[in-house]
C-alpha positions, 0 to 999 in steps of 0.5 A: 722271460720264457721263449718257446722255440717252434718250427717245422721238423728239421729247420734247425730248432734243436741245433739253435737251442743247443748252441744258445744254451749248450744244453745238448738237446737231441738233434736228429734228421727225422721228425719228432726227436724232441717230444718233451720240451728241453729247457735251457737258461741263458745269461743275457750278455751285458757289457755294462756289468763287467765295467761295473764289477771292475769299478766297484771291485765286486765279488760277483757278477749276476746277469739277468736270464732268459729261459728257452724252451725247445718245443717239438716240430709241429706239422699239418694237423697238429691242432687235431693231434697229428704228430702229438700236436696237442701236447706240443701246443700245450707247451707253447701256451706256457711261454711269453713269446714265440721264436719261430725258426724258419729254414732259409737254406738249401741242403739236400742232405737234410730232409724237409718234412714238406719235401721243398723249401718254402719259408712262407708256406712253412710259417703259414702251416704253423700259424694256421695250426696255432689259429685252429687250436685257438679257434677250438678254445674260443668256440668252447668258451663262447658257447659257455659265455653265451649262456652266462650272459643271458642271466649276468650282463657282467659277461657282456664284454667277454662275449663281445671280445670272444665273438670278435676274436672268433671271426678273425680266427675263422679268417685264418688270422692270428689274434696278434694282428688285432688291436685292443684297448688297454682294458680289453687287452687285459681280458684277452690275456686271460684267454691265454691264446697262442696266436696272441703271443708276440712272435719273432721269426728267426731265419736259419741261413747258411754260414756263407749268407751270414758272413757275406751279409746276404739276405737271400730270396728266402729271407726277403720273403719272410721279412715281407710276411713279417712286416705285414703282421708287424713282427720282427725278423732275426737272421742267424746261422744255427751252424755258426752259433753251434761253433761259437757255443764251444768257444770261451769268450776271447776265442768267441770274439776272435772267431766272430771277428775273423768272420767279419761279425760284430756280434753273435746270433744269440746276442741279436736274438736276445736284443730282439726278444727284449724289444719284442716283449718291451723289456729293459734292464736296470743295474745294482752295484756294490762290493758284494755284487753287481746285478742286472734286473729285467723290468718292463719299459715304463716301470716306476721305481717302486715296481722295479724295487719289487723285482729285488724283493716285495718288501722293497716295493711295499716300503719304498721311500726313494731311489738313488739313481745315476745313469750308467754312462755318467757313472763310468764317465766320472769314474765312480759314484763319489765323483758323479755325486759331486757333479750332481748326477746322482738323483733322488727319485720318488714313487712316480719316477719312470725307470730308464735302461741302464739306471744304476740304482740304490733303493731306500725302503722301510719295512 
């Protein structure tokens, strides 16, 4: 899973990226200090893995991971190349979803590229640049398809979709606000449009607002905007995340507890990202290792097996499945099996989050 972190310059993108990946990306109080995207791989926290490792006395524990791309600050005119915009926009096309960091705090020591704090205006500046970049791509493709459809009617559906998308983009709206049939969705995905990617708004607030649980007026405006386009919002203090990132797990737990927080902003961000992309995890466990595997919600057992190895999907016979909670409640596989909680499932079985699975296959 690849997530691209975007936002105007000086909204806290690189600070947040540093915190969640401990990658040490350059962070400075001036625009465009990040030209090539920094990439950080983050392990997805999953307490179930620790419990399984203890239960099975496993040698190692392998969590699933997310790649975060810190993409440089966009500005007005990015779609026309302002601020090296075309280069930055090409980086965004490579990710699965967009994490849009929005400044929702006031600090006279940190300059704002537009000279004032207005998160909704900030969002609209970037969204418009993404729309304009897509409009250019769609217009070029439409010109080509319009000629092709005259001699080959198989291009008719693509022509109709591109025409519909172009009219929405010309209104300044993102493609993700449109609704498509499953068949049309597949075609639209092939266009690789930036504004069609799911988006998660991260409101970067002061440490005080996070600790006190305040949804300041800036955050409220972002939430109203996001609800209109069906997007999610996560409230984070990049400053707190920066402090947390330097602590070991026990110190982190104690630090968050002292602040009255049950989880870090990173944990909230990852959970929201999974929800955004319709993902979940299943688990495998044994003496050698316990491991989490990320799959799409609704995946069937053979497809899940294919995440481990393609041969397992091709030669799938059945899956031995037990729910994580049932496994832990009865203290192990043997007792859970005696209680009839270990099931043999076939090719049509739809996986559940937290399934502990042993796949049987024949190559």
